[in-house]
C-alpha positions as CSV (number, residue, x, y, z in Angstrom):
1,M,19.7,168.0,-144.2
2,D,23.4,167.6,-144.0
3,I,24.6,165.8,-140.9
4,T,28.3,165.6,-139.7
5,I,29.6,163.7,-136.7
6,H,32.2,165.0,-134.3
7,R,33.9,164.1,-131.1
8,P,32.9,166.8,-128.5
9,E,36.5,168.2,-128.3
10,E,36.4,168.7,-132.1
11,L,33.6,171.2,-131.9
12,T,34.7,174.6,-133.3
13,E,33.9,178.1,-131.9
14,T,31.3,178.3,-134.7
15,H,29.6,175.1,-133.5
16,M,29.7,176.3,-129.8
17,G,28.2,179.7,-130.7
18,A,25.4,178.2,-132.7
19,W,24.7,175.6,-130.0
20,H,24.5,178.4,-127.4
21,R,22.2,180.5,-129.6
22,A,19.9,177.5,-130.0
23,M,19.7,177.2,-126.2
24,D,18.9,180.9,-125.9
25,E,16.2,180.9,-128.6
26,S,14.0,178.1,-127.0
27,P,13.2,178.0,-123.3
28,E,12.9,174.2,-123.4
29,Y,16.6,174.0,-124.3
30,A,17.9,176.3,-121.6
31,N,18.7,173.3,-119.2
32,P,22.5,173.1,-118.5
33,F,22.5,169.4,-119.2
34,L,21.8,170.4,-122.9
35,A,24.8,172.7,-123.0
36,P,27.9,171.7,-125.1
37,E,30.0,172.1,-121.9
38,F,28.2,169.0,-120.4
39,A,28.9,167.0,-123.6
40,L,32.5,168.1,-123.5
41,G,32.8,166.9,-119.9
42,I,31.3,163.5,-120.7
43,G,33.6,163.3,-123.7
44,R,36.7,163.6,-121.4
45,H,35.8,160.3,-119.7
46,R,33.7,158.4,-122.2
47,G,35.4,157.4,-125.4
48,G,32.2,156.8,-127.4
49,A,30.9,160.4,-126.9
50,R,29.9,162.0,-130.2
51,V,27.9,165.0,-131.4
52,A,25.7,165.0,-134.6
53,V,25.6,168.4,-136.1
54,L,22.7,169.2,-138.4
55,H,23.3,171.8,-141.2
56,E,21.0,173.9,-143.3
57,A,22.4,176.0,-146.1
58,G,25.9,175.2,-144.7
59,Q,25.1,176.6,-141.3
60,P,24.9,174.5,-138.0
61,V,21.3,174.5,-136.8
62,G,21.0,171.4,-134.5
63,F,23.1,169.3,-132.1
64,L,22.5,165.8,-130.8
65,P,25.1,164.6,-128.2
66,Y,25.1,160.9,-127.7
67,E,27.3,157.9,-126.8
68,R,28.0,155.1,-129.2
69,T,29.2,151.5,-128.5
70,A,31.3,149.4,-130.8
71,L,28.1,147.5,-131.8
72,G,26.4,150.6,-133.0
73,T,24.0,151.0,-130.1
74,G,23.5,154.5,-128.9
75,R,22.2,156.4,-125.9
76,A,21.7,160.0,-124.8
77,I,24.9,161.4,-123.6
78,G,25.3,160.9,-119.8
79,L,22.3,158.5,-119.7
80,G,21.8,157.7,-116.0
81,L,23.3,161.1,-115.0
82,S,21.6,163.6,-117.2
83,D,18.1,164.8,-116.2
84,C,17.4,166.5,-119.5
85,Q,18.1,165.2,-123.1
86,A,17.3,166.6,-126.5
87,L,18.4,167.4,-130.0
88,V,19.1,171.1,-129.4
89,H,18.1,173.1,-132.5
90,R,17.0,176.4,-133.9
91,P,13.3,177.1,-134.1
92,G,11.6,175.4,-137.1
93,V,14.2,172.8,-137.7
94,S,13.0,169.2,-138.1
95,W,14.7,165.9,-139.0
96,D,14.1,162.3,-140.0
97,V,14.9,160.0,-137.2
98,R,16.1,157.1,-139.4
99,E,18.3,159.4,-141.4
100,L,19.7,160.8,-138.2
101,L,20.5,157.3,-136.8
102,R,22.1,156.2,-140.1
103,A,24.3,159.3,-140.1
104,C,25.3,158.6,-136.5
105,G,26.0,154.9,-137.3
106,L,23.4,153.8,-134.8
107,S,20.8,151.0,-134.9
108,I,19.1,152.3,-131.8
109,F,19.2,155.4,-129.6
110,E,18.0,155.1,-126.0
111,F,16.8,158.0,-123.9
112,D,15.0,158.4,-120.6
113,H,14.7,162.2,-120.0
114,L,14.0,163.5,-123.5
115,V,12.3,166.9,-123.8
116,A,8.7,166.0,-124.7
117,E,8.6,168.7,-127.4
118,Q,10.9,166.7,-129.6
119,R,8.2,165.8,-132.1
120,P,10.3,163.6,-134.5
121,F,11.0,161.3,-131.6
122,A,7.4,161.2,-130.4
123,G,6.6,157.9,-132.1
124,H,9.6,156.3,-130.4
125,M,8.6,157.2,-126.9
126,T,7.4,154.3,-124.7
127,G,6.3,156.6,-121.9
128,L,6.0,160.2,-120.7
129,F,6.9,161.1,-117.1
130,A,6.5,164.1,-114.8
131,S,9.6,166.1,-114.1
132,P,8.8,168.6,-111.2
133,V,10.2,172.1,-111.4
134,I,10.1,175.2,-109.3
135,D,9.4,178.6,-110.9
136,V,11.5,181.1,-109.1
137,E,10.8,184.8,-108.7
138,P,13.5,186.9,-107.1
139,G,12.4,188.6,-103.9
140,D,13.4,191.9,-102.3
141,G,13.4,190.6,-98.8
142,G,15.5,188.0,-96.9
143,Y,15.2,184.3,-96.8
144,A,12.6,184.1,-94.0
145,Q,10.3,186.5,-95.9
146,W,10.7,184.6,-99.1
147,L,10.0,181.3,-97.4
148,R,6.8,182.5,-95.8
149,G,5.6,183.9,-99.1
150,A,6.6,180.9,-101.3
151,Y,5.9,178.0,-98.9
152,P,3.7,179.2,-96.0
153,G,2.9,175.6,-95.0
154,L,6.6,174.7,-94.6
155,A,7.9,178.0,-93.3
156,R,7.0,177.7,-89.6
157,T,8.4,174.2,-89.2
158,T,11.6,174.9,-91.3
159,L,12.4,178.2,-89.5
160,K,11.8,176.5,-86.2
161,K,14.3,173.8,-87.0
162,E,16.8,176.3,-88.3
163,R,16.6,178.2,-85.0
164,R,17.1,174.9,-83.1
165,I,20.1,173.9,-85.0
166,G,21.5,177.4,-84.6
167,R,21.2,177.0,-80.8
168,D,22.5,173.4,-80.7
169,V,25.3,173.5,-83.2
170,G,26.1,177.0,-84.4
171,E,24.7,180.0,-86.3
172,V,23.2,179.0,-89.6
173,R,24.8,180.4,-92.7
174,F,24.5,179.5,-96.4
175,V,26.9,179.8,-99.2
176,F,25.3,179.6,-102.7
177,D,28.5,179.3,-104.7
178,E,31.2,177.6,-102.5
179,R,34.5,177.3,-104.3
180,D,36.3,175.1,-101.7
181,P,37.0,171.7,-103.4
182,R,37.2,170.0,-100.0
183,M,33.5,170.6,-99.6
184,L,32.8,169.0,-102.9
185,R,34.7,165.9,-101.8
186,R,32.8,165.9,-98.5
187,L,29.5,166.0,-100.4
188,M,30.6,163.1,-102.5
189,R,31.5,161.1,-99.4
190,W,28.1,161.9,-97.8
191,K,26.3,160.9,-101.0
192,S,28.3,157.7,-101.5
193,A,27.4,156.7,-97.9
194,Q,23.7,157.5,-98.6
195,Y,23.7,155.4,-101.7
196,R,25.1,152.4,-99.9
197,R,22.8,153.0,-96.8
198,T,19.7,153.0,-99.0
199,G,20.8,150.1,-101.2
200,R,21.2,152.2,-104.3
201,M,24.0,152.0,-106.9
202,D,26.9,154.1,-105.6
203,R,27.7,156.5,-108.5
204,F,30.8,157.8,-106.7
205,A,32.2,154.3,-106.6
206,R,32.9,154.8,-110.3
207,P,36.1,156.8,-110.7
208,W,35.0,158.4,-114.0
209,I,32.0,160.0,-112.3
210,V,34.2,161.4,-109.5
211,D,36.5,162.8,-112.2
212,L,33.5,164.2,-114.1
213,T,32.0,165.9,-111.1
214,E,35.4,167.5,-110.2
215,H,35.8,168.7,-113.7
216,L,32.3,170.2,-113.9
217,F,32.8,171.9,-110.6
218,R,35.6,173.9,-112.3
219,V,33.6,174.9,-115.4
220,R,32.5,178.6,-115.2
221,E,30.7,179.6,-118.4
222,E,27.4,181.5,-119.2
223,H,25.5,178.4,-120.3
224,F,27.1,176.0,-117.8
225,T,28.5,176.6,-114.4
226,G,29.1,174.0,-111.7
227,V,27.5,175.4,-108.5
228,L,28.3,173.9,-105.1
229,S,26.0,175.2,-102.3
230,V,26.7,174.5,-98.7
231,L,24.7,175.0,-95.5
232,Y,26.8,175.6,-92.4
233,A,25.9,175.6,-88.7
234,G,28.8,177.6,-87.3
235,D,31.9,176.1,-88.9
236,R,30.3,172.7,-89.4
237,P,28.9,171.8,-92.8
238,V,25.4,170.5,-92.4
239,A,24.3,169.8,-96.0
240,A,25.4,170.5,-99.5
241,H,24.2,170.4,-103.1
242,F,26.1,170.3,-106.4
243,G,24.4,170.9,-109.7
244,P,24.9,172.7,-113.0
245,R,23.2,176.0,-113.9
246,S,22.8,177.8,-117.2
247,S,21.9,181.5,-117.3
248,T,18.3,180.8,-116.2
249,V,18.0,177.1,-115.1
250,L,19.5,175.4,-112.1
251,A,19.5,171.6,-112.1
252,A,19.1,169.8,-108.8
253,W,21.6,167.0,-109.0
254,F,23.5,165.7,-106.0
255,T,22.2,166.7,-102.5
256,A,23.3,165.1,-99.3
257,Y,23.7,166.0,-95.6
258,D,25.4,165.0,-92.4
259,P,23.4,162.0,-91.3
260,D,24.2,162.7,-87.6
261,L,22.0,165.8,-88.0
262,H,19.1,164.2,-89.8
263,Y,16.5,165.2,-87.2
264,Y,16.9,168.8,-88.2
265,S,15.7,168.0,-91.8
266,P,18.9,169.5,-93.3
267,G,18.1,168.1,-96.8
268,L,14.9,170.1,-97.0
269,M,16.7,173.2,-95.6
270,M,19.3,172.8,-98.3
271,H,16.7,172.7,-101.1
272,L,14.8,175.7,-99.8
273,R,18.0,177.8,-99.2
274,T,19.3,176.9,-102.7
275,T,16.1,177.8,-104.4
276,E,15.9,181.2,-102.7
277,A,19.5,182.0,-103.4
278,A,19.2,180.8,-107.1
279,G,16.5,183.5,-107.6
280,R,18.8,186.2,-106.4
281,H,21.5,185.0,-108.8
282,G,19.3,185.2,-111.9
283,V,17.8,181.7,-112.0
284,T,14.1,181.5,-113.0
285,L,13.7,177.8,-112.9
286,V,14.9,175.0,-110.7
287,D,14.6,171.6,-112.3
288,L,14.2,168.9,-109.6
289,G,14.4,166.0,-112.1
290,R,12.2,163.1,-112.9
291,G,11.1,161.0,-110.0
292,D,8.5,160.6,-107.2
293,K,9.8,162.1,-104.0
294,E,7.8,163.6,-101.2
295,Y,10.0,166.7,-101.0
296,K,9.5,167.3,-104.7
297,D,5.7,167.3,-104.2
298,W,6.2,169.9,-101.5
299,L,8.4,172.2,-103.5
300,K,7.3,172.0,-107.1
301,T,5.2,174.7,-108.7
302,R,4.4,172.6,-111.8
303,E,5.6,169.7,-113.9
304,L,7.3,169.3,-117.2
305,R,7.1,166.1,-119.2
306,V,10.1,164.0,-120.3
307,G,10.0,161.0,-122.5
308,E,11.6,157.6,-122.3
309,G,12.0,155.2,-125.2
310,F,14.1,153.8,-128.0
311,A,14.5,155.3,-131.5
312,T,15.4,152.5,-133.9
313,R,16.0,151.7,-137.5
314,P,15.7,148.1,-138.9
315,H,18.7,146.2,-137.6
316,P,19.2,142.9,-135.6
317,V,21.2,144.6,-133.0
318,A,18.5,147.2,-132.4
319,A,15.9,144.4,-131.9
320,A,18.1,142.5,-129.5
321,H,19.0,145.6,-127.4
322,R,15.3,146.7,-127.1
323,L,14.2,143.2,-126.1
324,W,16.8,143.3,-123.3
325,R,16.4,146.9,-122.1
326,R,12.6,147.5,-122.4
327,P,11.5,144.9,-119.8
328,V,14.0,146.2,-117.3
329,R,12.7,149.8,-117.7
330,G,9.1,148.6,-117.6
331,L,9.6,146.7,-114.3
332,R,11.3,149.7,-112.7
333,N,8.6,152.1,-113.9
334,T,5.8,149.8,-112.6
335,V,7.4,149.7,-109.2
336,L,7.9,153.5,-109.1
337,A,4.4,154.2,-110.2
338,H,2.6,152.2,-107.5
339,P,3.2,153.2,-103.8
340,R,2.2,149.6,-102.7
341,L,5.1,148.3,-104.6
342,R,7.5,151.2,-104.2
343,A,7.4,151.2,-100.4
344,P,8.4,147.5,-99.9
345,A,11.0,147.8,-102.6
346,D,12.5,150.8,-100.8
347,R,12.5,148.9,-97.5
348,L,14.2,146.0,-99.2
349,L,16.9,148.2,-100.6
350,R,17.5,149.9,-97.3
351,T,17.8,146.5,-95.5
352,A,20.3,145.4,-98.2
353,G,22.3,148.6,-97.7
354,T,22.6,148.0,-93.9
355,L,24.0,144.5,-94.6
356,R,26.6,145.6,-97.0
357,T,30.2,145.9,-95.9
358,P,31.6,149.4,-96.7
359,R,34.0,149.3,-99.6
360,H,37.3,151.1,-99.6
361,G,38.1,151.1,-103.3
362,R,39.6,153.7,-105.6
363,A,36.6,156.0,-105.6
364,E,36.5,156.4,-101.8
365,R,40.2,157.1,-101.8
366,R,39.7,159.7,-104.6
367,T,37.0,161.5,-102.5
368,A,39.1,161.6,-99.3
369,P,40.2,165.0,-98.1
């Protein structure tokens, strides 16, 4: 196996075409986070972004996007943002993990949403986790008919709340592919406030993530398109979602809503409207991403499995990195797996969020209209 290393922007048309074909040939690689366009986006803002290209008989047959530090530690590209990771390859291709790491100049490769079918990495996984998905079938009727057929238990309550918000605020309308960048900035402001309110790390306080999101919003390709969906009541935006889609898969990424209208359950309305519209636009699968959330239990039709772990080769830096990172991941996973621990932790984070003083840094100025 011949392996060459490239910066994302150095990929040729031949590389891009072979990568796209590998996505098309295997359903598990159809996720937009596995598209070269996502790696290119990360590469615009992360200097350590690289792509390992595997060759057989001189032809590119596999692609591993990753990020490398100066010390030679590596991580799946977009770790912390990406909900799907893999070495994307043609059917039948295999590889030796240590040989791959050596070619990449890595002592360790960390991942947390790795496609479970990546057999060469199986021995390096420290855990497998559920990643809920929605199988979408396009319907011939309207939204209400689809909702009653797909989610009869939710239909009555959701439609009642939509009628109520229509009376109280304005007629409900939904735009699946909104191209107004002002609405993207509003979504980021809503999401930033939600992160702080719930005590979570505010991703949009990081200027590079703001820049990345704005860049991906402008990408319009077959295997990766940034889709902004907005729910309106009259002229008032109620909720919004931004996530990438491939030709068949939509990834649920950033969803937020106007907190003043929380009693109408706009977040749930947003997910349902987006899923129904995605089916009409050719999507067959909505990936909700790894994590235990009540709304995911309501909406999912099944679960995929994603792996977390560290692929290593003998090296002192690898041992030190694993000793540092593994306990942190283990503690987090323990809390998330046990409701008795998760609920108090969530309350603590929310309390901390209410005590924080809102920040007015560069990221908030960047997302201002």
